[in-house]
C-alpha positions as CSV (number, residue, x, y, z in Angstrom):
1,M,4.0,-4.5,-19.1
2,S,2.5,-3.6,-22.5
3,E,-0.8,-5.0,-23.6
4,L,-1.7,-6.8,-26.8
5,I,-5.3,-7.3,-27.9
6,F,-6.1,-10.5,-29.6
7,V,-9.4,-10.3,-31.5
8,T,-11.0,-13.7,-32.1
9,T,-14.4,-15.3,-32.6
10,E,-16.0,-18.7,-31.8
11,N,-15.6,-21.7,-34.1
12,C,-12.6,-20.2,-35.9
13,D,-9.8,-22.7,-36.7
14,L,-7.6,-19.9,-37.9
15,C,-8.1,-18.1,-34.6
16,D,-7.2,-21.2,-32.6
17,K,-4.0,-21.7,-34.6
18,A,-3.1,-18.0,-34.1
19,E,-3.7,-18.1,-30.4
20,K,-1.3,-21.0,-30.1
21,K,1.3,-19.1,-32.1
22,I,1.1,-16.0,-29.8
23,G,1.4,-18.0,-26.6
24,F,5.1,-17.2,-26.2
25,L,4.3,-13.5,-26.1
26,K,2.9,-13.9,-22.6
27,L,6.5,-13.7,-21.3
28,F,6.7,-10.1,-22.6
29,F,3.2,-8.8,-22.8
30,S,-0.2,-9.1,-21.2
31,I,-2.6,-10.4,-23.8
32,K,-6.3,-9.4,-23.7
33,I,-8.5,-11.8,-25.6
34,V,-11.7,-10.2,-27.0
35,D,-14.5,-11.5,-29.1
36,V,-15.0,-9.6,-32.3
37,Q,-18.8,-9.5,-31.7
38,S,-18.5,-7.7,-28.4
39,E,-15.9,-4.9,-28.9
40,Y,-14.2,-4.9,-32.2
41,K,-16.8,-5.4,-34.9
42,K,-14.8,-3.4,-37.4
43,Y,-12.5,-6.5,-37.6
44,L,-15.4,-8.9,-38.3
45,L,-14.0,-10.1,-41.7
46,R,-10.4,-9.9,-40.6
47,V,-10.1,-12.2,-37.5
48,P,-7.8,-13.2,-36.0
49,V,-6.2,-9.8,-35.4
50,L,-3.4,-8.8,-33.0
51,I,-3.3,-5.2,-31.9
52,K,-0.8,-3.1,-30.0
53,N,-1.4,0.6,-29.2
54,E,-4.4,0.6,-31.6
55,E,-2.2,-0.5,-34.5
56,V,-2.9,-3.8,-36.2
57,L,0.2,-5.9,-36.1
58,V,-1.0,-9.1,-37.7
59,E,-4.3,-10.3,-39.1
60,G,-5.5,-13.5,-40.8
61,V,-2.8,-16.1,-41.0
62,F,-0.2,-15.5,-38.3
63,S,3.5,-16.4,-38.4
64,R,5.8,-16.1,-35.4
65,L,8.4,-14.4,-37.6
66,S,6.1,-11.6,-38.7
67,I,4.9,-11.1,-35.1
68,V,8.5,-10.9,-33.8
69,K,9.5,-8.5,-36.6
70,K,6.6,-6.2,-35.8
71,L,7.1,-6.2,-32.1
72,F,10.8,-6.2,-31.6
73,F,12.4,-4.7,-34.7
């Protein structure tokens, strides 16, 4: 099973919304949730960020359609 990395931070409404939108991906991928402060500081001003194979798939405002397009097409 492939892994996605979801970069988030505390007290971030945009991150909370994005996490709900990617919930359906748990059927297809394992999702590792990391705090931007601990491991991914280069994304500090870009959270939330979804990464697969070190490639940023989506950042900022997430839409399910854009996620599906990047992952499956």
